[in-house]
C-alpha positions in Angstrom: 23.3 19.8 -0.2 23.1 20.6 3.5 19.7 22.2 3.0 18.5 19.1 1.0 19.6 16.8 3.8 17.9 19.0 6.4 14.6 18.9 4.4 15.0 15.1 4.3 15.3 14.9 8.1 12.5 17.3 8.8 10.3 15.3 6.4 11.0 12.1 8.4 10.1 13.7 11.7 6.9 15.1 10.3 5.9 11.7 8.9 6.3 10.1 12.3 4.3 12.8 14.1 1.6 12.7 11.5 1.3 8.9 11.6 0.9 9.0 15.4 -1.9 11.6 15.1 -3.7 9.8 12.4 -3.8 6.4 14.1 -4.9 7.9 17.4 -7.8 9.8 15.8 -8.9 7.0 13.5 -8.9 4.4 16.2 -10.9 6.6 18.5 -13.4 7.4 15.8 -13.8 3.6 15.2 -14.5 3.1 18.9 -17.0 5.9 19.2 -19.0 4.9 16.1 -18.8 1.2 16.6 -17.2 0.8 13.2 -14.6 -2.0 12.9 -11.1 -0.7 12.8 -10.4 -2.7 9.6 -13.0 -0.6 7.8 -11.4 2.6 9.1 -8.0 1.3 8.0 -9.3 0.4 4.6 -10.9 3.8 4.0 -10.0 6.8 6.2 -6.5 5.8 7.0 -5.6 4.2 3.7 -7.0 7.0 1.5 -5.5 9.7 3.8 -2.0 8.2 3.7 -2.3 7.8 -0.1 -2.7 11.6 -0.4 1.0 12.1 -1.2 0.8 9.5 -4.1 -2.3 11.3 -5.4 -0.6 14.7 -5.3 2.7 13.5 -6.9 1.2 11.3 -9.6 -1.5 13.9 -10.6 1.1 16.7 -10.7 3.5 14.5 -12.7 0.7 13.5 -15.2 -0.3 17.2 -15.6 3.3 18.0 -16.4 3.4 15.1 -18.9 6.0 13.2 -16.7 4.4 9.8 -17.3 7.2 7.7 -16.0 7.1 9.4 -12.5 3.3 9.2 -12.5 3.1 5.5 -13.3 6.3 4.5 -11.4 5.1 6.2 -8.3 1.9 4.0 -8.3 3.6 0.7 -9.2 6.6 1.3 -6.9 4.3 2.3 -4.0 2.2 -0.8 -4.3 5.3 -3.0 -4.3 6.8 -1.0 -1.4 3.5 -1.2 0.6 3.2 -5.0 0.5 6.8 -6.1 0.7 8.4 -3.4 2.8 5.6 -2.1 5.0 3.8 -5.3 5.7 7.1 -7.1 6.0 8.5 -4.6 8.5 5.2 -4.3 10.4 5.0 -8.1 10.8 8.5 -8.2 12.0 7.5 -5.8 14.8 4.4 -7.8 15.7 2.5 -10.6 13.9 -0.4 -8.9 12.0 -4.0 -10.0 12.3 -5.9 -10.8 9.1 -9.6 -10.2 8.9 -11.9 -12.5 6.9 -13.0 -9.5 4.8 -9.5 -9.0 3.6 -9.3 -12.6 2.3 -12.8 -12.6 0.8 -13.0 -9.1 -0.7 -10.1 -6.7 -0.5 -7.1 -8.8 -1.5 -8.9 -10.3 -4.5 -10.0 -6.8 -5.5 -6.3 -5.6 -5.2 -5.3 -8.5 -7.4 -8.1 -7.8 -9.9 -7.2 -4.1 -10.1 -3.6 -4.8 -10.6 -4.4 -7.2 -13.5 -6.8 -4.6 -15.0 -4.0 -2.0 -15.0 -1.8 -4.4 -16.9 -4.5 -5.0 -19.5 -5.0 -1.3 -20.0 -1.2 -0.9 -20.3 -0.7 -3.6 -23.0 -1.0 -1.1 -25.8 1.7 1.1 -24.1 -0.8 3.7 -23.0 -3.4 4.2 -20.2 -5.8 6.7 -21.7 -8.6 8.8 -20.3 -11.3 6.2 -20.9 -9.1 3.7 -19.0 -8.7 6.3 -16.2 -12.4 6.9 -16.0 -13.1 3.2 -15.6 -10.4 3.0 -12.8 -11.8 6.0 -11.0 -15.3 4.7 -11.2 -14.0 1.6 -9.4 -12.8 3.6 -6.4 -16.3 5.2 -6.1 -17.9 1.7 -6.0 -15.3 0.4 -3.6 -15.7 3.3 -1.2 -19.5 2.9 -1.3 -19.1 -0.8 -0.5 -16.8 -0.1 2.5 -19.2 2.5 3.9 -22.2 0.1 3.5 -20.1 -2.7 5.1 -19.1 -0.4 8.0 -22.7 0.7 8.6 -23.8 -2.9 8.6 -21.1 -3.9 11.1 -22.0 -0.9 13.2 -25.7 -1.9 13.3 -24.9 -5.5 14.2 -22.6 -4.3 17.0 -24.9 -1.6 18.4 -26.2 -3.7 21.4 -22.7 -4.7 22.4 -21.5 -1.1 22.1 -24.4 0.1 24.3 -23.4 -2.4 26.9 -19.7 -1.7 26.8 -17.4 1.2 27.6 -18.9 4.4 26.4 -16.4 6.8 28.0 -15.1 7.9 24.6 -18.4 8.6 23.0 -19.5 11.2 25.5 -16.4 13.4 25.9 -14.8 15.7 23.4 -15.9 13.9 20.3 -14.7 16.8 18.1 -11.0 16.2 19.0 -10.6 13.0 17.1 -11.4 14.4 13.6 -8.9 17.1 14.4 -6.3 14.4 15.2 -7.1 12.8 11.8 -7.1 16.1 9.8 -3.9 17.4 11.5 -2.2 14.0 11.0 -3.1 14.1 7.3 -1.8 17.6 6.8 1.5 16.8 8.6 1.9 13.7 6.5 1.4 15.5 3.3 3.9 18.3 4.2 6.4 15.7 5.5 6.1 13.6 2.3 6.5 16.7 0.1 9.7 17.7 1.9 11.1 14.2 1.8 10.3 13.5 -1.9 11.5 16.9 -3.1 14.9 16.4 -1.4 15.2 12.8 -2.4 14.4 13.6 -6.1 17.0 16.4 -6.1 19.6 14.0 -4.8 18.7 11.3 -7.4 18.6 13.7 -10.3 22.1 14.9 -9.3 23.2 11.3 -9.7 21.7 11.1 -13.3 19.0 8.4 -12.5 16.1 8.0 -15.0 12.6 9.3 -14.1 11.1 5.8 -14.2 13.7 4.6 -11.7 13.2 7.7 -9.5 9.4 7.0 -9.6 9.8 3.3 -8.8 12.2 3.8 -5.9 12.8 7.1 -4.3 9.4 8.8 -5.1 7.5 5.6 -4.4 9.2 5.0 -1.1 8.9 8.6 -0.2 5.2 8.9 -0.9 4.6 5.6 0.9 6.4 6.6 4.1 3.0 7.8 5.5 1.7 4.3 5.1 5.0 2.9 6.6 4.9 5.2 9.6 1.1 4.6 10.1 1.3 0.8 9.8 4.3 0.5 12.1 2.9 2.9 14.7 -0.5 1.0 14.5 1.3 -2.3 15.0 3.1 -1.0 18.1 -0.1 0.5 19.5 -1.9 -2.9 19.0 -4.2 -1.6 16.1 -3.2 -4.5 13.9 -6.4 -4.3 11.7 -5.5 -0.7 10.8 -1.9 -1.7 10.0 -3.0 -4.3 7.4 -6.1 -2.5 6.2 -4.0 0.6 5.6 -1.7 -1.2 3.2 -4.4 -3.1 1.2 -6.7 -0.1 1.1 -3.8 2.2 0.0 -2.9 -0.2 -2.9 -6.5 -0.3 -4.1 -6.7 3.5 -3.8 -3.4 3.9 -5.7 -4.5 1.7 -8.6 -8.1 3.0 -9.0 -8.1 6.6 -7.7 -4.5 7.8 -8.1 -3.8 6.2 -11.5 -7.3 6.8 -12.7 -7.3 10.5 -11.9 -3.7 10.9 -13.2 -4.8 9.4 -16.5 -7.8 11.7 -16.7 -5.8 14.9 -16.1 -2.9 14.0 -18.3 -2.9 15.9 -21.6 -2.1 12.7 -23.5 -2.8 9.9 -21.1 -0.1 7.9 -19.3 2.5 6.4 -21.6 3.8 3.1 -20.3 7.5 2.3 -20.7 8.5 -1.2 -21.9 10.5 -1.8 -18.7 7.4 -1.1 -16.6 5.2 -3.3 -18.9 7.6 -6.2 -19.0 8.9 -6.2 -15.5 7.6 -3.8 -12.9 3.9 -4.2 -13.4 4.1 -8.0 -13.5 6.1 -7.8 -10.2 3.3 -5.6 -8.7 0.8 -8.3 -9.7 3.0 -11.1 -8.4 3.3 -9.3 -5.0 -0.5 -8.8 -4.8 -1.1 -12.5 -5.7 1.5 -13.6 -3.1 -0.6 -12.0 -0.4 -3.5 -14.4 -0.9 -1.9 -17.7 0.1 -0.1 -16.1 3.1 -3.4 -14.4 4.2 -5.5 -17.5 3.7 -3.1 -19.9 5.6 -3.5 -18.2 8.9 -5.2 -15.4 10.8 -2.0 -13.5 11.0 1.1 -12.7 9.1 3.9 -14.4 11.0 7.3 -12.8 11.6 9.0 -15.2 9.1 6.5 -14.3 6.4 7.1 -10.6 7.1 10.9 -11.3 6.8 10.3 -13.0 3.5 8.4 -9.9 2.2 11.1 -7.6 3.5 13.9 -9.6 1.9 12.0 -9.6 -1.5 11.8 -5.8 -1.4 15.5 -5.5 -0.9 16.0 -8.0 -3.8 13.6 -6.1 -6.1 15.3 -2.7 -5.3 18.7 -4.2 -5.9 17.5 -5.4 -9.4 16.1 -2.0 -10.3 19.3 -0.2 -9.2 21.5 -2.7 -11.0 19.4 -2.3 -14.2 19.7 1.4 -14.0 23.5 1.2 -13.6 23.7 -1.5 -16.4 25.7 -3.6 -13.9 27.6 -6.6 -15.3 26.2 -8.9 -12.7 22.6 -8.1 -13.6 22.0 -11.2 -15.9 23.4 -13.6 -13.2 21.3 -11.9 -10.5 18.2 -12.0 -12.6 18.8 -15.7 -13.5 19.2 -16.6 -9.8 16.0 -14.8 -8.8 14.0 -16.3 -11.7 15.1 -19.9 -11.5 15.9 -20.4 -7.8 14.5 -17.9 -5.4 11.1 -17.3 -6.9 10.3 -21.1 -7.6 11.4 -22.0 -4.0 9.1 -19.3 -2.6 6.3 -20.5 -4.8 6.7 -24.1 -3.6 6.8 -22.9 0.0 3.5 -21.0 -0.4 1.9 -23.8 -2.3 2.8 -26.3 0.5 1.4 -23.9 3.2 -1.8 -23.4 1.2 -2.2 -27.2 0.7 -1.5 -27.9 4.4 -4.1 -25.3 5.4 -6.7 -26.8 3.0 -6.1 -30.3 4.3 -6.3 -29.2 8.0 -9.5 -27.3 7.2 -11.1 -30.4 5.7 -10.1 -32.5 8.7 -11.7 -30.0 11.1 -14.8 -29.9 9.0 -15.0 -33.7 9.1 -14.4 -33.8 12.8 -11.0 -35.4 12.4 
């Protein structure tokens, strides 16, 4: 047990160091190339920090551990939005780019719904996986094209601006990124291995392990990266990392896991009836919050963070068959969720009315 706890501590230290290295290298690359930091966050940083999810889910699928493979993706997406965005926004309000509202968040919602449709028969097969994986190829191509277009349109401004980065030691920044990714993967592996050992000793099911400990463990690179990016003022990277990671998890991680699994990914009824719908609801909740302002305010971050604690409490209580589970679920379903829905609807309506007034010159 002492060795397991030591592995846990070392994993956390490596995650923090890797996140700092990754953010530094990625932000410098964006500056040198004239590529918007949002695009870097949606691609290089997001895909890189999702490498642990890819490794864990593919390995689990290959070993026919479908609950861990699926639970890791679903739990990570819930963790990314509620916990990481919530905590990052509590550190500093997060900027929201127009591309996130127009393209990336709707795509995250659409991919979440597509996974649900594929899972309705209780199985995500190889054809489903191929369709999902084709989606990440198209998405990556779009982001590269968008980044090149932004780079071209900003070329004159870059030529006139500060070029001190572009002329000195350009090769160092890719090393920062590569080194950060390697450290993140090693740290995640140490943390997940130790956490799963502790959970298995407590007799917790594989689905619950996947949804909570494994999902949180593999998402710690995203957590460390987004929080560090927020502190360093790279708010586009902080948000783009989360949204891009969720898209990557759904399309690339789950797609490849379904392709390599000997029998596809079996979907447990609990995941189909509760966890996947929660993942979709979390993705949908981003849209009104993102649309109603150019930043995620601290109170909205606090709301996300509180919902993750509530979701985790429900999963743990369900695993323990706690006697208060029915009362807790009823309170969430008939009081907390409708109240939040009404709040978001009011914010969205107020934003729409204010937008029309400005358009009419009022």
